[in-house]
DRENPA-3360 file (N, C-alpha, C; in nm, 2 decimals, always signed):
BEGIN
1 = MLTDLSPL = +2.28/+0.38/-1.19/+2.19/+0.32/-1.10/+2.07/+0.42/-1.08 ~ +1.95/+0.37/-1.09/+1.83/+0.46/-1.07/+1.80/+0.47/-0.92 ~ +1.78/+0.59/-0.87/+1.75/+0.61/-0.73/+1.62/+0.69/-0.72 ~ +1.55/+0.71/-0.83/+1.44/+0.80/-0.83/+1.31/+0.72/-0.79 ~ +1.25/+0.77/-0.69/+1.13/+0.70/-0.63/+1.00/+0.75/-0.69 ~ +1.01/+0.84/-0.79/+0.89/+0.91/-0.84/+0.79/+0.81/-0.91 ~ +0.83/+0.70/-0.98/+0.73/+0.61/-1.03/+0.65/+0.54/-0.91 ~ +0.72/+0.50/-0.81/+0.66/+0.44/-0.69/+0.57/+0.54/-0.62;
9 = IAATSRWL = +0.61/+0.66/-0.60/+0.53/+0.76/-0.54/+0.41/+0.79/-0.62 ~ +0.42/+0.81/-0.75/+0.31/+0.84/-0.84/+0.20/+0.72/-0.83 ~ +0.25/+0.60/-0.85/+0.16/+0.49/-0.85/+0.09/+0.46/-0.71 ~ +0.16/+0.48/-0.61/+0.10/+0.46/-0.47/+0.01/+0.57/-0.44 ~ +0.04/+0.69/-0.48/-0.05/+0.80/-0.46/-0.18/+0.78/-0.54 ~ -0.16/+0.74/-0.67/-0.28/+0.71/-0.75/-0.37/+0.60/-0.69 ~ -0.30/+0.49/-0.64/-0.38/+0.39/-0.58/-0.47/+0.44/-0.46 ~ -0.41/+0.52/-0.38/-0.48/+0.58/-0.26/-0.60/+0.67/-0.31;
17 = TVAYPPSG = -0.58/+0.75/-0.41/-0.69/+0.83/-0.46/-0.79/+0.76/-0.54 ~ -0.76/+0.64/-0.59/-0.86/+0.56/-0.66/-0.94/+0.48/-0.56 ~ -0.87/+0.43/-0.46/-0.93/+0.35/-0.35/-1.02/+0.44/-0.26 ~ -0.97/+0.57/-0.24/-1.04/+0.66/-0.15/-1.06/+0.79/-0.23 ~ -1.15/+0.80/-0.32/-1.16/+0.91/-0.41/-1.20/+1.04/-0.35 ~ -1.17/+1.15/-0.42/-1.20/+1.29/-0.36/-1.36/+1.31/-0.36 ~ -1.40/+1.40/-0.28/-1.54/+1.44/-0.27/-1.55/+1.58/-0.34 ~ -1.60/+1.58/-0.47/-1.62/+1.71/-0.54/-1.56/+1.70/-0.68;
25 = GALASALC = -1.54/+1.82/-0.73/-1.49/+1.84/-0.87/-1.34/+1.84/-0.89 ~ -1.30/+1.91/-0.98/-1.16/+1.92/-1.02/-1.07/+1.97/-0.91 ~ -1.11/+2.07/-0.84/-1.03/+2.13/-0.73/-1.01/+2.03/-0.62 ~ -1.12/+1.96/-0.59/-1.12/+1.86/-0.48/-1.02/+1.75/-0.52 ~ -1.03/+1.71/-0.65/-0.94/+1.60/-0.70/-0.79/+1.64/-0.68 ~ -0.76/+1.77/-0.72/-0.62/+1.82/-0.71/-0.58/+1.82/-0.56 ~ -0.67/+1.87/-0.47/-0.63/+1.88/-0.33/-0.62/+1.74/-0.27 ~ -0.70/+1.65/-0.31/-0.69/+1.51/-0.26/-0.56/+1.44/-0.31;
33 = EAQARQAV = -0.53/+1.46/-0.43/-0.40/+1.41/-0.49/-0.28/+1.47/-0.42 ~ -0.28/+1.60/-0.39/-0.17/+1.66/-0.32/-0.15/+1.61/-0.18 ~ -0.26/+1.58/-0.11/-0.24/+1.52/+0.02/-0.19/+1.38/+0.01 ~ -0.24/+1.30/-0.08/-0.20/+1.16/-0.10/-0.05/+1.16/-0.14 ~ -0.01/+1.25/-0.23/+0.13/+1.25/-0.27/+0.22/+1.30/-0.16 ~ +0.18/+1.39/-0.08/+0.27/+1.43/+0.03/+0.29/+1.32/+0.13 ~ +0.18/+1.25/+0.17/+0.19/+1.14/+0.26/+0.27/+1.03/+0.20 ~ +0.25/+1.00/+0.08/+0.33/+0.89/+0.01/+0.48/+0.93/+0.00;
41 = TVAARLRY = +0.50/+1.05/-0.03/+0.64/+1.10/-0.04/+0.71/+1.08/+0.10 ~ +0.65/+1.12/+0.20/+0.71/+1.11/+0.34/+0.73/+0.96/+0.37 ~ +0.63/+0.88/+0.34/+0.64/+0.73/+0.37/+0.75/+0.67/+0.28 ~ +0.76/+0.71/+0.16/+0.86/+0.65/+0.07/+1.00/+0.69/+0.11 ~ +1.02/+0.82/+0.16/+1.15/+0.86/+0.20/+1.19/+0.79/+0.33 ~ +1.09/+0.76/+0.42/+1.12/+0.69/+0.54/+1.15/+0.54/+0.51 ~ +1.08/+0.48/+0.42/+1.10/+0.34/+0.38/+1.23/+0.32/+0.31 ~ +1.26/+0.41/+0.22/+1.38/+0.40/+0.13/+1.47/+0.52/+0.15;
49 = PTDIDAAL = +1.53/+0.53/+0.27/+1.60/+0.66/+0.31/+1.74/+0.68/+0.24 ~ +1.80/+0.58/+0.18/+1.93/+0.60/+0.12/+1.92/+0.57/-0.03 ~ +2.02/+0.62/-0.10/+2.02/+0.60/-0.25/+2.03/+0.45/-0.28 ~ +2.09/+0.37/-0.20/+2.10/+0.23/-0.22/+1.96/+0.16/-0.20 ~ +1.89/+0.20/-0.10/+1.76/+0.15/-0.08/+1.67/+0.18/-0.20 ~ +1.67/+0.30/-0.24/+1.59/+0.35/-0.36/+1.63/+0.27/-0.48 ~ +1.76/+0.25/-0.50/+1.81/+0.17/-0.62/+1.76/+0.03/-0.62 ~ +1.76/-0.03/-0.50/+1.72/-0.17/-0.48/+1.57/-0.19/-0.52;
57 = VTMAGPGG = +1.49/-0.10/-0.46/+1.34/-0.11/-0.49/+1.32/-0.08/-0.64 ~ +1.39/+0.01/-0.70/+1.38/+0.04/-0.84/+1.41/-0.08/-0.92 ~ +1.52/-0.16/-0.89/+1.56/-0.28/-0.96/+1.46/-0.39/-0.94 ~ +1.42/-0.41/-0.81/+1.34/-0.53/-0.78/+1.19/-0.51/-0.80 ~ +1.15/-0.39/-0.79/+1.01/-0.35/-0.80/+0.94/-0.36/-0.66 ~ +0.85/-0.27/-0.64/+0.79/-0.26/-0.51/+0.68/-0.37/-0.47 ~ +0.63/-0.44/-0.56/+0.54/-0.55/-0.53/+0.40/-0.54/-0.58 ~ +0.35/-0.43/-0.60/+0.21/-0.41/-0.66/+0.10/-0.40/-0.56;
65 = AARLDWVT = -0.02/-0.38/-0.61/-0.13/-0.35/-0.53/-0.23/-0.46/-0.50 ~ -0.19/-0.59/-0.53/-0.28/-0.70/-0.52/-0.34/-0.72/-0.38 ~ -0.25/-0.72/-0.28/-0.29/-0.74/-0.14/-0.37/-0.62/-0.09 ~ -0.33/-0.50/-0.13/-0.41/-0.38/-0.09/-0.55/-0.39/-0.15 ~ -0.56/-0.43/-0.27/-0.69/-0.44/-0.34/-0.78/-0.54/-0.26 ~ -0.71/-0.65/-0.22/-0.79/-0.76/-0.15/-0.84/-0.70/-0.02 ~ -0.75/-0.63/+0.06/-0.78/-0.58/+0.19/-0.90/-0.48/+0.18 ~ -0.90/-0.40/+0.07/-1.00/-0.30/+0.06/-1.12/-0.35/-0.02;
73 = GAERTGEE = -1.12/-0.47/-0.07/-1.23/-0.52/-0.14/-1.24/-0.47/-0.29 ~ -1.13/-0.42/-0.34/-1.12/-0.37/-0.47/-1.05/-0.45/-0.57 ~ -1.03/-0.58/-0.55/-0.96/-0.67/-0.64/-1.02/-0.68/-0.77 ~ -0.94/-0.70/-0.87/-0.99/-0.71/-1.01/-1.07/-0.84/-1.03 ~ -1.17/-0.83/-1.11/-1.25/-0.95/-1.14/-1.26/-0.96/-1.29 ~ -1.23/-1.07/-1.35/-1.24/-1.09/-1.49/-1.15/-1.00/-1.57 ~ -1.20/-0.95/-1.68/-1.13/-0.86/-1.77/-1.17/-0.72/-1.76 ~ -1.15/-0.66/-1.65/-1.18/-0.52/-1.63/-1.08/-0.42/-1.69;
81 = GADDDWAW = -1.09/-0.40/-1.82/-1.00/-0.30/-1.88/-0.88/-0.37/-1.93 ~ -0.80/-0.30/-2.01/-0.68/-0.35/-2.07/-0.57/-0.36/-1.97 ~ -0.48/-0.45/-2.00/-0.36/-0.47/-1.91/-0.28/-0.34/-1.89 ~ -0.27/-0.26/-2.00/-0.19/-0.14/-1.99/-0.26/-0.04/-1.90 ~ -0.39/-0.05/-1.88/-0.46/+0.04/-1.78/-0.42/+0.00/-1.64 ~ -0.37/-0.12/-1.62/-0.34/-0.16/-1.48/-0.19/-0.18/-1.46 ~ -0.11/-0.15/-1.56/+0.04/-0.17/-1.54/+0.09/-0.08/-1.43 ~ +0.04/+0.04/-1.41/+0.09/+0.13/-1.31/+0.08/+0.06/-1.17;
89 = RTWVDEVV = -0.02/-0.03/-1.15/-0.04/-0.09/-1.02/+0.07/-0.18/-0.98 ~ +0.16/-0.22/-1.07/+0.28/-0.30/-1.03/+0.38/-0.21/-0.95 ~ +0.37/-0.08/-0.97/+0.46/+0.01/-0.90/+0.41/+0.06/-0.76 ~ +0.29/+0.01/-0.72/+0.24/+0.04/-0.59/+0.32/-0.03/-0.49 ~ +0.36/+0.04/-0.38/+0.43/-0.02/-0.27/+0.33/-0.04/-0.15 ~ +0.31/-0.16/-0.11/+0.21/-0.19/-0.01/+0.25/-0.12/+0.13 ~ +0.38/-0.13/+0.16/+0.43/-0.08/+0.29/+0.41/+0.08/+0.29 ~ +0.45/+0.14/+0.18/+0.45/+0.28/+0.16/+0.30/+0.33/+0.17;
97 = ASWAAGLL = +0.21/+0.25/+0.10/+0.07/+0.29/+0.11/+0.02/+0.28/+0.25 ~ +0.06/+0.17/+0.32/+0.01/+0.15/+0.46/+0.06/+0.27/+0.55 ~ +0.19/+0.30/+0.53/+0.25/+0.41/+0.61/+0.18/+0.54/+0.58 ~ +0.16/+0.57/+0.45/+0.09/+0.69/+0.41/-0.05/+0.70/+0.47 ~ -0.12/+0.59/+0.47/-0.26/+0.58/+0.53/-0.25/+0.62/+0.68 ~ -0.15/+0.57/+0.75/-0.13/+0.60/+0.89/-0.10/+0.75/+0.91 ~ -0.02/+0.80/+0.82/+0.01/+0.95/+0.83/-0.11/+1.04/+0.80 ~ -0.19/+0.99/+0.71/-0.31/+1.07/+0.67/-0.41/+1.07/+0.78;
105 = TDPGLAGL = -0.42/+0.97/+0.86/-0.52/+0.96/+0.96/-0.47/+1.00/+1.10 ~ -0.34/+1.02/+1.12/-0.29/+1.06/+1.25/-0.19/+1.17/+1.24 ~ -0.24/+1.30/+1.27/-0.16/+1.42/+1.26/-0.03/+1.41/+1.34 ~ -0.04/+1.35/+1.46/+0.08/+1.34/+1.54/+0.19/+1.25/+1.48 ~ +0.15/+1.14/+1.43/+0.24/+1.05/+1.36/+0.30/+1.12/+1.23 ~ +0.21/+1.20/+1.16/+0.26/+1.27/+1.04/+0.37/+1.37/+1.08 ~ +0.35/+1.44/+1.19/+0.45/+1.53/+1.24/+0.58/+1.47/+1.28 ~ +0.57/+1.35/+1.34/+0.70/+1.27/+1.38/+0.77/+1.23/+1.25;
113 = AVAALGEG = +0.69/+1.18/+1.15/+0.75/+1.13/+1.03/+0.82/+1.24/+0.95 ~ +0.76/+1.36/+0.94/+0.83/+1.47/+0.87/+0.95/+1.52/+0.95 ~ +0.94/+1.52/+1.08/+1.06/+1.56/+1.16/+1.17/+1.46/+1.14 ~ +1.14/+1.33/+1.13/+1.24/+1.22/+1.11/+1.31/+1.24/+0.97 ~ +1.24/+1.29/+0.87/+1.31/+1.31/+0.74/+1.43/+1.40/+0.75 ~ +1.42/+1.50/+0.84/+1.53/+1.59/+0.86/+1.66/+1.52/+0.91 ~ +1.64/+1.41/+0.97/+1.75/+1.33/+1.03/+1.81/+1.23/+0.93 ~ +1.74/+1.21/+0.82/+1.79/+1.10/+0.73/+1.90/+1.15/+0.64;
121 = EGGAGSSA = +1.94/+1.05/+0.55/+2.06/+1.07/+0.46/+2.02/+1.16/+0.34 ~ +1.97/+1.26/+0.33/+1.94/+1.33/+0.21/+1.79/+1.35/+0.19 ~ +1.71/+1.33/+0.30/+1.57/+1.34/+0.28/+1.51/+1.45/+0.37 ~ +1.58/+1.56/+0.38/+1.53/+1.67/+0.46/+1.39/+1.71/+0.42 ~ +1.30/+1.72/+0.51/+1.17/+1.76/+0.49/+1.13/+1.88/+0.57 ~ +1.05/+1.97/+0.52/+1.01/+2.09/+0.60/+0.86/+2.09/+0.61 ~ +0.81/+2.15/+0.72/+0.67/+2.17/+0.74/+0.60/+2.23/+0.62 ~ +0.67/+2.33/+0.56/+0.61/+2.40/+0.45/+0.59/+2.31/+0.33;
129 = EFRRLLAP = +0.69/+2.22/+0.31/+0.68/+2.13/+0.19/+0.57/+2.03/+0.21 ~ +0.53/+2.00/+0.33/+0.42/+1.90/+0.36/+0.31/+1.96/+0.43 ~ +0.27/+2.09/+0.40/+0.17/+2.16/+0.47/+0.03/+2.09/+0.46 ~ +0.00/+2.04/+0.34/-0.13/+1.98/+0.32/-0.15/+1.85/+0.40 ~ -0.04/+1.78/+0.43/-0.04/+1.66/+0.51/-0.04/+1.70/+0.66 ~ +0.04/+1.80/+0.70/+0.05/+1.83/+0.84/-0.06/+1.92/+0.90 ~ -0.10/+2.02/+0.81/-0.20/+2.12/+0.86/-0.31/+2.14/+0.75 ~ -0.39/+2.04/+0.72/-0.49/+2.06/+0.62/-0.59/+2.16/+0.66;
137 = DDGDRRAA = -0.64/+2.24/+0.57/-0.74/+2.34/+0.60/-0.88/+2.27/+0.57 ~ -0.99/+2.35/+0.59/-1.12/+2.29/+0.57/-1.14/+2.24/+0.43 ~ -1.09/+2.31/+0.33/-1.10/+2.26/+0.19/-1.03/+2.13/+0.17 ~ -0.91/+2.12/+0.23/-0.83/+2.00/+0.21/-0.91/+1.88/+0.28 ~ -0.97/+1.90/+0.39/-1.04/+1.80/+0.47/-1.17/+1.76/+0.39 ~ -1.24/+1.85/+0.33/-1.36/+1.82/+0.26/-1.32/+1.74/+0.13 ~ -1.22/+1.78/+0.06/-1.18/+1.72/-0.06/-1.13/+1.58/-0.04 ~ -1.07/+1.55/+0.07/-1.01/+1.42/+0.10/-1.08/+1.35/+0.22;
145 = ALLRHPDL = -1.21/+1.37/+0.23/-1.29/+1.32/+0.34/-1.27/+1.16/+0.35 ~ -1.27/+1.09/+0.24/-1.25/+0.95/+0.24/-1.11/+0.91/+0.27 ~ -1.02/+0.99/+0.21/-0.87/+0.96/+0.22/-0.82/+0.98/+0.36 ~ -0.89/+1.06/+0.44/-0.84/+1.09/+0.58/-0.93/+1.03/+0.68 ~ -1.03/+0.95/+0.64/-1.12/+0.89/+0.74/-1.05/+0.77/+0.81 ~ -1.03/+0.78/+0.94/-0.96/+0.68/+1.01/-1.02/+0.54/+1.00 ~ -1.15/+0.53/+1.01/-1.21/+0.40/+1.00/-1.20/+0.33/+0.87 ~ -1.21/+0.41/+0.76/-1.20/+0.36/+0.63/-1.06/+0.32/+0.59;
153 = LAPVAELH = -0.96/+0.39/+0.64/-0.82/+0.36/+0.61/-0.76/+0.26/+0.71 ~ -0.83/+0.23/+0.82/-0.77/+0.14/+0.92/-0.72/+0.01/+0.86 ~ -0.79/-0.06/+0.78/-0.74/-0.19/+0.73/-0.61/-0.18/+0.65 ~ -0.59/-0.07/+0.58/-0.46/-0.04/+0.51/-0.35/+0.01/+0.61 ~ -0.39/+0.10/+0.69/-0.29/+0.16/+0.78/-0.24/+0.06/+0.88 ~ -0.32/-0.03/+0.92/-0.28/-0.13/+1.02/-0.19/-0.24/+0.97 ~ -0.18/-0.26/+0.84/-0.10/-0.36/+0.78/+0.05/-0.36/+0.82 ~ +0.10/-0.24/+0.82/+0.24/-0.22/+0.85/+0.27/-0.11/+0.96;
161 = LDQLLDRL = +0.17/-0.08/+1.04/+0.18/+0.03/+1.14/+0.30/+0.00/+1.24 ~ +0.31/-0.13/+1.28/+0.42/-0.16/+1.37/+0.56/-0.12/+1.31 ~ +0.58/-0.15/+1.19/+0.71/-0.11/+1.12/+0.73/+0.04/+1.12 ~ +0.62/+0.11/+1.09/+0.63/+0.26/+1.09/+0.67/+0.31/+1.23 ~ +0.60/+0.26/+1.33/+0.62/+0.30/+1.47/+0.77/+0.27/+1.51 ~ +0.81/+0.15/+1.47/+0.95/+0.11/+1.49/+1.05/+0.20/+1.43 ~ +1.02/+0.24/+1.30/+1.11/+0.33/+1.23/+1.12/+0.47/+1.29 ~ +1.00/+0.51/+1.35/+1.00/+0.64/+1.41/+1.04/+0.65/+1.56;
169 = GPGRTLAA = +1.06/+0.53/+1.61/+1.09/+0.52/+1.76/+1.22/+0.59/+1.79 ~ +1.23/+0.63/+1.92/+1.35/+0.70/+1.96/+1.48/+0.61/+1.94 ~ +1.58/+0.68/+1.90/+1.71/+0.61/+1.89/+1.73/+0.53/+1.76 ~ +1.63/+0.54/+1.67/+1.64/+0.46/+1.55/+1.70/+0.55/+1.44 ~ +1.79/+0.49/+1.36/+1.84/+0.57/+1.24/+1.75/+0.53/+1.13 ~ +1.76/+0.61/+1.02/+1.67/+0.58/+0.91/+1.73/+0.49/+0.81 ~ +1.86/+0.46/+0.82/+1.92/+0.37/+0.73/+1.86/+0.23/+0.74 ~ +1.82/+0.17/+0.63/+1.76/+0.04/+0.64/+1.86/-0.07/+0.66;
% end
């Protein structure tokens, strides 16, 4: 049974960095990708905290980016590129992207989320592992100016914010 969330994490991170691209060259691109990947990793671990949860989403598929594209105004029109260029989009998880957007725009929420990982079934997270998410420096902020802009990410972050707040609420276990 597959329990590896890396295809979901990679696709959702890629969607975020395509929808909210980095500001600058190659270094900015790498810094922006690192921040997106850390936020998506935390969100994915919260959303799918057990091996069973991860196996189920791997078997069923996460749903794709169609609604996210619609919300951000980036939906495909006509024949924009080959289908294989868009196949990765089927692995985008809308809820994980929404939660990651919330974490990227709210440092307090990000801190709660990383702390909650330590309480889960195998998802221990440390502040050092998620430093770019929790304590971005000026270079991180410049590189990911669009990715961390609360007004720009609000339509995505608000899609499933209530579920994230419920998951992080006091007395809640991470098992789905």
